[in-house]
C-alpha positions in Angstrom: 15.5 217.2 0.5 15.7 216.3 4.5 17.0 219.1 6.9 18.6 216.2 9.1 21.7 215.6 6.9 23.0 214.1 10.3 21.4 210.8 9.0 23.2 210.6 5.7 26.0 208.5 5.3 27.4 211.0 2.8 27.5 214.7 2.3 24.3 215.3 -0.1 26.6 216.8 -3.1 28.0 213.0 -3.1 24.5 211.2 -3.3 23.4 213.5 -6.0 23.4 211.8 -9.5 23.3 208.4 -7.5 21.4 205.5 -8.4 19.3 204.1 -5.5 21.6 200.7 -6.1 25.0 202.8 -5.8 24.2 204.4 -2.8 22.1 201.6 -0.4 22.9 198.3 1.0 20.7 195.8 -1.4 18.4 194.7 1.3 17.4 198.8 1.5 17.6 199.3 -2.3 14.9 196.2 -3.2 13.0 198.1 -0.7 13.2 201.0 -2.4 12.8 199.8 -5.8 10.1 197.7 -5.1 8.5 200.6 -3.7 9.0 202.5 -6.6 7.8 199.8 -9.1 5.0 199.4 -6.8 4.5 203.4 -6.9 4.5 203.2 -10.6 2.1 200.5 -11.6 -0.7 201.6 -8.8 -0.1 205.2 -8.5 1.4 204.7 -4.3 2.8 202.8 -2.3 3.4 202.9 1.5 4.9 200.9 4.7 8.1 199.2 2.6 10.7 199.2 5.9 14.3 198.5 5.4 17.4 199.1 8.3 20.7 201.3 7.3 24.1 201.3 9.5 24.7 204.7 9.7 27.5 206.5 11.6 24.5 207.3 14.6 23.9 203.3 14.9 21.1 201.0 13.2 18.8 203.1 12.1 14.6 201.6 10.5 12.8 203.8 8.1 9.3 203.2 6.8 9.0 204.4 2.8 6.2 205.8 1.1 6.4 206.6 -2.7 4.0 208.2 -4.8 3.8 208.9 -8.3 3.5 212.4 -9.0 0.3 213.3 -11.8 2.2 214.8 -14.9 1.0 215.7 -18.5 1.4 213.2 -21.5 4.9 212.6 -22.8 6.6 213.8 -19.4 8.6 211.9 -17.6 7.5 209.9 -14.7 8.2 211.6 -11.5 7.6 210.3 -8.0 7.9 211.6 -4.6 9.5 209.5 -1.8 9.0 209.7 2.1 11.0 207.8 4.2 10.3 208.1 8.2 12.6 206.9 11.0 10.6 204.5 12.9 13.9 203.2 14.5 11.9 204.0 18.1 9.0 202.1 16.7 11.2 199.4 15.4 13.2 199.2 19.3 9.6 198.9 20.9 8.3 196.0 19.1 11.7 194.1 19.7 10.9 194.6 23.2 7.6 193.6 23.1 8.1 190.7 21.2 11.4 189.6 23.8 9.2 190.1 26.6 6.3 187.9 24.8 9.3 184.8 25.1 11.9 185.3 27.7 12.1 185.5 31.6 12.2 189.2 32.7 14.9 188.2 35.6 16.9 185.7 33.8 16.6 186.5 30.5 16.2 182.9 29.7 13.6 181.5 27.2 10.2 181.2 28.8 7.5 178.3 28.6 6.4 179.7 25.4 9.8 179.4 23.8 10.5 176.4 25.2 7.6 174.9 23.6 8.2 176.4 20.2 12.1 175.1 20.4 10.9 171.9 21.7 8.4 170.9 18.9 11.1 172.0 16.0 13.5 169.4 18.0 11.1 166.8 17.9 10.5 167.4 14.3 14.4 167.2 13.4 14.7 164.6 15.5 12.0 162.3 13.7 13.3 163.6 10.4 16.8 162.8 10.8 16.7 159.8 12.8 18.0 161.3 16.2 17.4 161.2 19.7 17.9 164.5 21.8 17.4 165.3 25.4 15.3 167.0 27.9 16.3 167.9 31.5 14.5 169.2 34.4 16.0 171.1 36.8 14.5 172.5 40.5 16.4 174.1 43.2 15.7 172.0 46.2 14.7 174.5 49.2 14.8 177.6 46.9 11.9 178.4 49.2 13.3 178.1 52.8 15.9 180.4 50.7 13.3 182.8 50.0 12.1 182.8 53.0 15.2 183.2 55.3 17.2 185.6 53.0 14.6 187.3 50.8 13.6 187.6 47.5 16.2 189.6 46.2 19.1 187.0 46.8 16.9 184.6 45.6 16.5 186.7 42.2 20.5 186.8 42.4 20.7 182.8 42.6 18.2 182.4 40.0 20.0 185.1 38.0 23.5 183.1 38.7 22.0 179.4 37.9 20.7 181.0 34.6 24.0 182.4 33.9 26.4 179.1 34.8 23.4 176.8 32.7 23.5 179.5 29.8 27.5 178.8 30.2 27.2 175.1 30.3 25.4 174.3 26.8 26.2 174.2 23.1 24.9 177.1 20.8 22.4 174.5 19.4 20.8 173.6 23.0 18.3 175.6 24.8 18.3 176.6 28.5 14.5 178.3 29.6 13.1 179.1 32.9 9.7 177.7 33.5 9.0 179.7 36.7 9.7 179.6 40.3 13.1 177.7 40.2 12.2 175.1 37.6 14.9 175.2 34.8 14.7 172.9 31.5 18.0 172.0 29.6 17.2 170.9 26.0 
């Protein structure tokens, strides 16, 4: 009964009479069916999330389903409400990105590097393989910053990050520890 049919992948008349599995991709259909099953057993389900690739782009939804009261012998009915939570999911992703990435260069920060280093060490021990860790410190960076200003220093750090990132394999990590310090794992 949505008034906003722009969010629909197809016109309502095409969707009527179709099953959830016919209308939605598998992950979204599974979330909806799980919510319906939970509502059937307990009377309600709240907070099931799924995403859809729609003409407007990728959107996230949160589904709540309640079982409608019925008289004995009457067919079970449900009320399902899906809210667009794309803005909230975008904000959550932005916060997660900020927590694990350097804001200036976009590279992983010390926290993410520590996690990846622990994973690499565990993999190395399991497989009996070696890895490498390279620590880079830019010589005389403070002098450059003091002479030409922080804007120029920032541009240099961004360019170093870009070049390091271009020089590694997909399985490697380049991180900025802070200041003029970088690590390649």
